[in-house]
C-alpha positions in Angstrom: 0.1 -0.1 0.1 1.6 3.3 -1.0 2.1 6.0 1.7 1.1 9.6 1.2 2.2 12.7 3.3 -0.3 14.7 5.3 -0.3 17.6 2.9 -1.2 15.6 -0.2 -4.3 16.9 -1.8 -6.7 14.4 -3.7 -6.6 16.6 -6.9 -2.8 16.0 -7.2 -3.3 12.3 -7.4 -4.4 11.1 -11.0 -5.6 7.6 -10.0 -9.5 7.9 -9.8 -9.5 5.2 -7.1 -6.7 4.2 -4.8 -5.8 2.7 -1.4 -3.2 4.6 0.6 -1.6 4.8 4.0 -1.4 8.0 5.9 1.2 8.9 8.6 0.5 9.9 12.1 0.1 13.6 12.8 -2.1 14.9 10.1 -4.7 16.3 12.4 -3.5 19.8 11.9 -5.2 23.1 10.8 -2.5 23.6 8.3 -3.8 20.8 6.4 -7.1 22.2 5.2 -10.2 20.3 4.5 -13.2 21.5 2.6 -16.7 19.7 3.0 -18.3 17.2 5.0 -18.7 13.6 3.8 -18.0 14.6 0.3 -14.8 16.6 0.0 -13.5 19.1 -2.5 -10.4 17.7 -4.2 -7.9 20.3 -3.1 -8.5 18.9 0.6 -5.9 17.2 2.5 -6.6 13.5 1.9 -5.6 12.3 5.3 -7.0 15.2 7.3 -10.3 14.5 5.4 -10.2 11.1 6.5 -9.7 12.0 10.1 -12.6 14.5 9.9 -14.8 11.6 8.4 -13.9 9.2 11.3 -12.1 6.8 8.9 -8.9 7.1 10.8 -7.4 9.1 13.8 -4.4 11.0 14.3 -2.4 7.9 14.4 -2.9 7.3 10.7 -3.9 4.1 8.9 -5.1 2.9 5.5 -7.8 4.6 3.6 -10.0 4.0 0.4 -10.3 7.1 -2.0 -12.7 7.4 -4.7 -12.8 10.4 -7.1 -16.3 11.6 -8.0 -17.8 14.7 -9.9 -17.6 18.1 -8.5 -20.4 19.7 -6.5 -22.2 23.1 -6.3 -21.6 23.5 -2.6 -19.5 22.0 0.3 -20.7 22.4 3.9 -18.1 23.0 6.5 -18.3 21.3 9.9 -16.4 20.3 13.1 -16.0 16.6 13.4 -13.4 14.1 15.3 -11.2 17.1 16.2 -11.1 18.6 12.7 -12.8 21.8 11.4 -13.7 21.6 7.6 -14.3 24.7 5.6 -17.2 25.5 3.4 -16.9 26.2 -0.3 -19.3 27.5 -2.8 -18.3 24.9 -5.5 -15.4 22.8 -6.9 -14.8 20.9 -10.2 -14.0 17.5 -8.5 -14.7 15.8 -5.3 -13.6 12.6 -3.4 -15.1 10.1 -0.9 -13.0 8.5 2.0 -13.9 5.0 3.4 -12.2 2.2 5.2 -9.0 1.0 3.6 -10.4 -2.3 2.3 -10.4 -3.1 -1.4 -13.7 -3.4 -3.2 -14.4 -6.8 -4.7 -13.0 -7.1 -8.1 -10.8 -4.0 -8.1 -7.1 -4.0 -8.5 -5.5 -1.1 -6.8 -2.1 0.5 -7.7 0.9 -0.2 -5.6 2.4 3.2 -6.9 0.2 6.4 -7.0 0.6 8.7 -10.1 0.8 12.5 -9.3 -0.2 15.1 -11.8 3.4 16.6 -11.6 4.9 13.2 -12.6 6.8 13.0 -15.8 6.9 9.1 -15.7 3.3 8.9 -16.9 4.1 7.4 -20.3 7.2 5.4 -19.5 6.9 1.7 -20.7 8.6 0.6 -17.6 6.2 2.2 -15.2 3.3 0.6 -17.3 4.7 -2.9 -17.5 5.6 -3.2 -13.7 1.9 -2.8 -12.7 0.0 -4.9 -15.2 -1.4 -8.0 -13.4 -1.4 -10.3 -16.4 -2.4 -10.0 -20.2 -5.5 -12.3 -19.3 -6.5 -10.1 -16.6 -6.4 -7.1 -18.6 -8.4 -8.6 -21.4 -11.2 -10.2 -19.4 -14.4 -9.3 -21.3 -16.8 -10.4 -18.3 -15.2 -7.9 -16.1 -17.8 -5.4 -15.1 -16.2 -3.7 -12.2 -13.7 -1.0 -13.3 -10.0 -1.8 -12.7 -8.0 1.2 -11.8 -4.6 -0.1 -12.5 -1.8 2.4 -13.7 -1.6 0.5 -17.1 -5.3 1.5 -17.7 -4.7 5.1 -16.8 -1.7 5.2 -19.1 -4.1 4.4 -22.0 -7.0 6.4 -21.1 -7.3 9.1 -18.5 -10.7 7.7 -17.2 -10.8 3.8 -17.3 -13.7 2.3 -19.1 -15.3 -1.0 -18.0 -15.5 -3.7 -20.5 -18.5 -6.0 -20.7 -19.6 -9.2 -22.6 -21.6 -7.2 -25.1 -20.3 -7.2 -28.7 -21.3 -3.7 -29.3 -18.3 -2.1 -31.1 -18.7 1.2 -29.1 -17.7 -0.4 -25.9 -14.6 -1.9 -27.2 -11.4 -1.0 -29.1 -12.5 -0.7 -32.6 -11.2 -3.1 -35.0 -9.6 -1.8 -38.3 -12.0 -3.8 -40.4 -15.2 -2.3 -39.1 -15.0 1.3 -39.4 -18.0 3.6 -38.9 -17.6 4.8 -42.5 -18.0 1.2 -43.9 -20.9 0.5 -41.6 -22.8 3.6 -42.8 -22.6 2.7 -46.5 -24.0 -0.7 -46.0 -26.7 0.1 -43.4 -30.4 0.1 -44.1 -32.4 3.5 -44.5 -33.4 5.0 -41.4 -37.1 6.6 -40.6 -37.1 10.3 -40.5 -38.4 12.4 -37.5 -41.1 14.7 -38.8 -41.8 17.8 -36.7 -39.0 17.0 -34.2 -35.9 18.4 -35.6 -34.8 19.7 -39.1 -32.9 17.0 -41.4 -30.8 18.5 -44.2 -29.1 16.8 -47.0 -31.8 14.2 -47.2 -29.9 12.3 -49.9 -27.0 11.6 -47.3 -29.5 11.0 -44.6 -30.8 7.9 -46.1 -27.2 6.3 -45.6 -26.7 7.3 -42.1 -29.2 5.2 -39.9 -29.5 6.1 -36.2 -29.7 2.6 -35.2 -26.2 1.7 -36.4 -24.6 4.0 -33.9 -26.9 3.6 -30.9 -25.2 1.7 -28.0 -26.8 -1.4 -26.9 -29.3 -1.0 -24.0 -27.2 -3.2 -21.9 -24.0 -1.2 -22.4 -22.9 0.3 -18.9 -21.5 3.4 -21.1 -24.9 3.9 -22.4 -26.6 3.5 -19.0 -24.2 5.8 -17.4 -25.2 8.6 -19.8 -28.7 8.4 -18.4 -27.7 9.0 -14.9 -27.3 12.8 -14.3 -27.2 12.9 -10.5 -24.5 11.8 -8.5 -25.1 8.4 -6.2 -23.1 7.0 -3.6 -20.6 4.7 -4.6 -20.5 6.0 -8.2 -17.0 6.5 -9.3 -15.7 8.3 -12.5 -15.4 4.9 -14.2 -19.2 5.0 -14.3 -19.5 8.1 -16.4 -19.1 6.7 -20.0 -15.9 8.9 -20.4 -14.1 7.0 -23.1 -12.8 7.8 -26.4 -11.1 6.2 -29.4 -8.2 8.4 -29.2 -7.6 7.6 -25.5 -7.9 3.9 -26.1 -5.2 4.2 -29.0 -3.0 7.1 -27.8 -0.5 8.3 -30.3 2.7 9.9 -29.8 3.0 13.7 -30.2 5.1 15.0 -33.2 6.1 17.8 -30.9 5.2 19.9 -28.0 4.6 23.5 -28.8 4.7 26.3 -26.1 1.8 27.9 -28.0 0.2 31.4 -27.7 1.1 32.3 -24.3 -1.3 35.4 -24.5 -4.3 33.0 -24.5 -3.9 30.4 -21.7 -7.3 28.9 -21.6 -8.5 25.2 -21.3 -10.9 24.9 -24.1 -13.7 22.4 -25.0 -15.7 22.4 -28.2 -19.1 20.8 -28.2 -19.3 19.5 -31.7 -22.8 18.9 -33.2 -22.7 15.4 -34.5 -26.7 15.1 -35.0 -28.4 13.9 -38.0 -29.8 17.2 -38.7 -26.5 18.7 -39.7 -25.9 16.4 -42.5 -22.5 14.9 -44.1 -21.5 18.1 -45.8 -22.2 20.5 -43.0 -20.3 18.2 -40.5 -17.3 18.5 -42.7 -17.6 22.2 -42.8 -17.8 22.0 -39.1 -14.7 19.9 -38.8 -12.6 22.6 -41.0 -13.8 25.4 -38.9 -12.6 23.6 -35.8 -9.4 22.8 -37.6 -9.1 26.6 -38.3 -9.8 27.7 -34.8 -7.1 25.2 -33.5 -4.5 26.7 -35.9 -5.6 30.4 -35.0 -5.3 29.8 -31.3 -1.9 28.5 -31.3 -2.2 25.4 -29.2 0.6 24.7 -26.9 1.6 23.8 -23.2 2.0 27.3 -22.2 -0.9 28.6 -24.2 -4.3 27.3 -25.0 -5.2 23.5 -24.8 -8.1 22.2 -26.8 -10.4 19.1 -26.6 -13.5 18.0 -28.3 -16.7 16.4 -27.2 -19.1 15.2 -30.0 -22.9 15.1 -29.0 -26.0 13.5 -30.7 -28.2 11.3 -28.5 -25.3 11.0 -25.9 -22.1 12.9 -25.7 -18.6 11.2 -25.8 -15.0 12.8 -25.7 -13.2 12.6 -29.1 -9.9 13.7 -27.0 -9.2 15.6 -23.9 -6.9 18.7 -23.2 -3.8 16.7 -22.7 -4.1 14.5 -25.9 -2.5 17.1 -28.4 -0.1 19.8 -27.6 0.5 21.6 -31.0 -2.1 22.9 -33.5 -1.0 20.6 -36.4 -1.5 17.2 -34.3 -5.0 18.6 -33.3 -6.1 19.5 -36.9 -4.9 16.0 -38.1 -7.1 14.6 -35.3 -10.0 16.6 -36.0 -10.1 15.4 -39.7 -10.5 11.9 -38.5 -13.5 12.5 -36.4 -16.5 10.4 -37.7 -20.1 11.6 -37.1 -22.2 10.1 -34.4 -25.7 10.9 -35.5 -28.7 11.1 -33.3 -30.6 14.1 -31.8 -29.1 17.5 -30.7 -29.0 16.9 -26.8 -27.0 19.9 -25.8 -28.2 19.9 -22.3 -27.0 16.4 -21.7 -23.7 17.4 -23.4 -23.1 20.3 -21.0 -23.9 18.1 -18.0 -21.2 15.7 -19.2 -18.6 18.3 -19.8 -19.1 19.8 -16.3 -18.8 16.6 -14.6 -16.1 14.8 -16.7 -14.1 17.0 -18.9 -12.5 19.6 -16.7 -10.5 17.2 -14.4 -6.9 17.4 -13.6 -6.4 13.8 -15.0 -7.8 15.1 -18.4 -5.3 17.8 -18.5 -7.1 20.6 -16.7 -4.4 23.1 -15.5 -6.3 24.8 -12.7 -4.9 28.3 -13.2 -6.2 28.6 -16.9 -10.0 29.6 -17.4 -12.4 26.9 -18.4 -14.2 27.7 -21.7 -16.7 25.6 -23.5 -17.9 26.4 -26.9 -21.1 24.8 -28.0 -21.7 24.5 -31.8 -25.5 24.1 -32.6 -27.1 23.3 -36.0 -30.7 25.0 -35.6 -31.7 24.4 -31.9 -31.3 21.7 -29.1 -33.8 18.8 -28.7 -33.5 18.9 -24.9 -33.3 21.7 -22.5 -30.1 23.5 -21.6 -30.9 26.0 -18.8 -30.2 23.8 -15.8 -27.3 22.2 -17.1 -25.8 25.4 -18.0 -26.4 26.9 -14.8 -24.5 24.2 -13.1 -21.6 24.5 -15.5 -21.5 28.4 -15.1 -21.6 27.8 -11.2 -18.5 25.4 -11.6 -16.7 28.3 -13.3 -17.0 27.3 -17.0 -17.3 30.2 -19.5 -20.1 28.9 -21.9 -20.1 30.3 -25.5 -22.6 29.4 -28.2 -22.1 29.4 -32.0 -25.5 28.7 -33.5 -25.9 28.2 -37.2 -29.1 28.7 -39.3 -31.4 29.3 -36.5 -35.1 28.2 -36.6 -37.3 30.0 -39.3 -40.5 31.3 -38.2 -42.3 28.1 -39.3 -39.9 25.9 -37.4 -40.2 27.8 -34.1 -43.0 25.7 -32.8 -40.5 22.8 -32.8 -38.0 24.6 -30.4 -38.3 23.1 -27.0 -36.6 25.9 -25.1 -37.0 29.2 -26.8 -34.2 31.8 -26.1 -32.0 28.8 -25.1 -28.9 30.8 -25.8 -29.5 33.5 -23.3 -30.3 30.9 -20.7 -27.1 29.2 -21.3 -24.2 31.7 -21.7 -22.3 33.4 -19.0 -23.5 37.0 -19.9 -26.5 38.1 -22.1 -24.7 40.9 -23.4 -23.9 39.4 -26.8 -20.2 38.8 -26.0 -20.8 34.9 -25.4 -22.9 34.2 -28.4 -22.4 34.2 -32.1 -25.2 33.5 -34.7 -24.1 32.5 -38.1 -26.7 32.5 -41.0 -25.1 29.7 -42.8 -22.6 27.0 -42.5 -20.8 28.1 -45.5 -20.0 31.5 -43.8 -18.8 29.9 -40.6 -15.0 30.6 -41.6 -15.7 34.3 -41.1 -16.2 34.0 -37.3 -13.0 32.2 -36.7 -10.9 35.2 -35.8 -13.9 37.2 -33.8 -14.3 33.8 -31.8 -10.8 33.3 -31.0 -10.2 36.9 -29.9 -13.2 36.4 -27.4 -12.2 33.2 -26.0 -8.7 34.6 -25.4 -10.0 37.7 -23.7 -9.4 36.4 -20.1 -10.2 39.7 -18.5 -13.8 39.2 -19.9 -14.3 35.5 -19.1 -16.9 36.3 -16.4 -17.8 32.7 -15.4 -14.2 31.7 -14.4 -14.3 34.8 -12.2 -15.2 33.0 -8.6 -15.9 34.6 -5.3 -12.4 33.3 -4.3 -10.3 34.6 -7.3 -11.9 37.9 -8.3 -11.5 40.4 -5.6 -9.2 43.2 -4.3 -9.7 42.7 -0.6 -8.4 45.5 1.7 -8.2 45.0 5.4 -8.5 48.0 7.7 -7.1 46.9 11.2 -7.7 49.0 14.4 -4.2 49.2 16.0 -5.4 51.3 19.1 -4.1 51.1 22.6 -7.2 49.3 23.7 -6.3 46.3 21.6 -3.2 45.2 23.2 -0.1 43.4 21.9 -1.6 39.9 22.4 -4.9 40.6 20.8 -3.4 42.4 17.9 -1.6 39.1 17.0 -5.0 37.4 17.3 -6.4 39.9 14.7 -3.5 39.4 12.5 -4.3 35.5 12.6 -7.8 36.1 11.8 -6.6 38.2 8.7 -4.3 35.6 7.6 -7.0 32.8 8.0 -9.3 34.8 5.7 -6.6 35.5 3.2 -5.7 31.8 3.1 -9.1 30.8 1.6 -8.8 32.9 -1.6 -6.8 32.2 -4.8 -3.9 34.9 -4.8 -2.0 36.2 -7.4 -1.5 39.4 -9.7 -4.4 38.2 -12.0 -6.8 36.7 -9.2 -7.6 38.0 -5.7 -5.3 40.5 -4.2 -4.7 41.5 -0.6 -3.9 45.0 0.7 -3.7 46.2 4.5 -4.1 49.3 6.4 -3.5 49.7 10.2 -4.9 52.8 11.8 -5.0 54.7 15.3 -5.3 58.4 15.1 -3.3 58.2 11.9 -3.0 55.6 9.2 -0.4 53.6 7.9 -0.5 51.5 4.5 0.9 48.1 5.4 1.0 46.8 1.9 -0.8 47.7 -1.2 -2.8 45.4 -3.8 0.2 45.1 -6.1 2.9 44.6 -3.5 2.7 40.7 -3.2 1.3 38.2 -5.7 1.7 34.9 -4.0 -0.2 33.5 -1.1 2.9 32.9 1.0 4.1 36.3 0.5 1.0 37.8 1.6 0.9 35.6 4.8 4.4 36.6 5.6 3.7 40.2 5.1 0.6 40.0 7.4 2.7 38.3 10.1 5.3 41.2 9.8 2.7 44.0 10.7 3.8 45.6 13.9 1.4 46.9 16.6 1.2 50.5 16.4 -1.0 51.8 19.5 -2.8 55.1 19.9 -6.4 56.6 19.4 -9.2 55.4 17.2 -10.2 57.4 14.1 -12.1 54.9 12.2 -13.6 57.4 9.9 -10.4 58.8 8.7 -9.0 55.2 8.3 -11.9 54.5 5.9 -11.2 57.6 3.9 -7.5 56.7 3.9 -8.1 53.1 2.5 -10.5 54.4 -0.1 -7.7 56.7 -1.4 -4.7 54.5 -1.0 -6.2 51.2 -1.6 -9.5 50.9 -3.5 -8.7 54.0 -5.9 -6.0 51.7 -7.3 -8.1 48.5 -7.6 -8.4 46.9 -11.0 -11.7 47.6 -13.0 -12.6 43.9 -13.2 -12.2 43.2 -9.5 -14.7 43.4 -6.7 -13.6 45.8 -4.2 -14.0 44.4 -0.7 -13.2 46.2 2.6 -12.8 44.1 5.9 -12.7 46.6 8.9 -11.9 45.2 12.3 -12.3 47.4 15.4 -12.6 47.1 19.1 -14.2 50.6 20.4 -16.2 53.6 19.2 -14.5 55.9 16.9 -13.5 59.6 17.8 -14.6 60.7 14.4 -17.7 60.3 12.2 -17.7 57.0 10.3 -21.0 57.3 8.3 -19.9 60.0 5.8 -16.6 58.1 4.8 -18.5 54.8 4.7 -21.2 56.2 2.5 -18.5 57.7 0.0 -16.8 54.3 -0.1 -20.2 52.4 -0.7 -20.9 54.9 -3.7 -17.4 54.1 -5.1 -18.3 50.4 -5.3 -16.6 49.1 -2.2 -18.5 46.3 -0.5 -17.8 47.0 3.3 -17.9 44.3 6.0 -17.4 45.4 9.7 -16.2 43.2 12.5 -16.6 44.5 16.0 -14.9 43.3 19.2 -15.7 43.8 22.8 -16.4 47.6 23.1 -17.1 48.4 19.4 -20.2 50.3 18.9 -23.0 48.5 17.1 -24.5 51.7 15.5 -21.1 52.5 13.9 -20.7 48.8 12.7 -24.0 49.1 10.8 -23.1 52.5 9.3 -19.8 51.0 8.1 -21.3 47.9 6.6 -22.9 47.6 3.2 -26.5 46.9 2.8 -28.1 44.6 4.3 -26.1 45.4 7.3 -27.0 42.1 8.9 -24.9 40.2 6.3 -22.0 42.6 6.3 -21.7 43.4 10.1 -20.5 40.9 12.9 -19.8 41.3 16.5 -17.8 39.2 18.9 -17.6 39.5 22.7 -13.7 38.7 22.8 -10.8 38.5 20.3 -10.3 34.7 20.8 -13.7 34.1 19.2 -12.9 35.9 15.9 -12.0 32.6 14.2 -15.7 31.6 14.5 -16.7 34.1 11.8 -14.0 33.1 9.3 -16.1 30.6 7.5 -19.4 33.0 7.8 -17.5 36.0 6.2 -16.3 34.0 3.4 -19.6 32.3 2.7 -21.2 35.7 2.9 -18.8 37.1 0.1 -19.4 34.1 -2.1 -23.1 34.3 -1.7 -23.3 37.9 -2.6 -20.9 37.2 -5.7 -23.1 34.3 -6.9 -26.3 36.5 -6.9 -25.0 38.9 -9.4 -27.3 39.4 -12.5 -26.1 38.1 -15.8 -26.3 40.9 -18.1 
């Protein structure tokens, strides 16, 4: 059983299911945990196991299963560990007793996302059980061996079914050959437009539908997470991943466009053969214009029809040439235009660390739609947006007046995109003019400052702390205040492009401890907070608010939310209402935290509306820590309630 350290986070381990041994001493606040029962993947694995009661601080064996991301994680205090709340995260995990599940083989060596030994043949061979074991067709329980992971980022179960869609395709039975010999399919009048009728007769739907008994097909029907469901059950399998090809070269790419991009490609019957080829040419041109590379944009493709499937993920190709060649080989799936189902699939399965998601790059989905979807997109889109995915729509040949009665969800584009201001949607009158929008689309997806959905409550703020350093606080309590400031700062994603932190200390006078642009890493910010020296003096809170507005928030970036967090222990010698009102009018969202002798009326005057959600009071400094989670939750709730226009 491989041993892991206390600080190892689940998201750093590529294996979707594994057994590991935790060392003693992991019950420590520095090993942060997010969630209860289901944990966000950037939690400490071992401390999460302690929180859940699987092990104690002496360590022990645990079983970890990766599952889909959630829209909310609830913090709690359990077994001596305080877990934190989080609005959402792209991947989760479950922890249980370290006993192997029946029929599952577990890796003896864990694979980390930073490892460079992923593709080494020696690493693969030393963990393959036997050739017969790997090829067993009656195996219905997924086997998370490293050998499987080398071939496909998410292992796919094999079954006794002879359906070619669940096994590695043989060279002698290609989809193209099947289509030319199949019987004609029935048309679907009144449901969806069908173009190129001469080619439709050669492309029957039945040929490409998965067998009803296929676990991959059944998994597509399940949208909600269920206990015990692992990533193996999501139907995430691709031809490219089953037959990986060596990259010709690795390009650095366009470093001014670092985005992780997924195209949802319309493979429905309505598009027809000719237009499907035009779509592939368009995607190839986009790949070329983007400048694909390891330090620039990365691009994967999901094709949808009745069900979605990944053609290749973010790490399959690292240069535009290889990507364009792969796009040319994509075969049309057929079926309906189930866009909502495809968005749900991408949200749960595509942007995972194991599939090449880089974390620091915005997640972008571009949905290609011929006509209109045959299912509803609103709910799936909302969940994807809440996961931080920027959704663009490129719609071609929208519904004519006579066809609008067939549209299931009118205004589906406005219900789906990140903002309804036209930036996230492009309508093209004809597939034959699609080439004209290559450059406009590339320009938009690369404009990271305007990618609103990847801006979350944790990475899109300028937070200025205004700290009371008056004589009544005292040296010991001042250190407690600084710890409170540090605990809040820790929860945010800090960089020069994400959340930035600044601090002002005040007495009768004011002092800029550090500005927003002073430090660009979390550790540097925490070190700077630790170095703040206690000043001592009077309490002029109103003057401090004016000073912070001028020295901090006037220099805030236009695309950042300006958040002021003021901590004081007494009544101010000057007026606070006028400076606070001026700050509010300049777009500063103010939170006030009062301790001991702070005046409630002043706390409410300082706080933004509604005051009860922006103002807090504690009776003593040692209880400040209790409001860390509540404060962050309120910041995130307010952020997520912003209008989408």
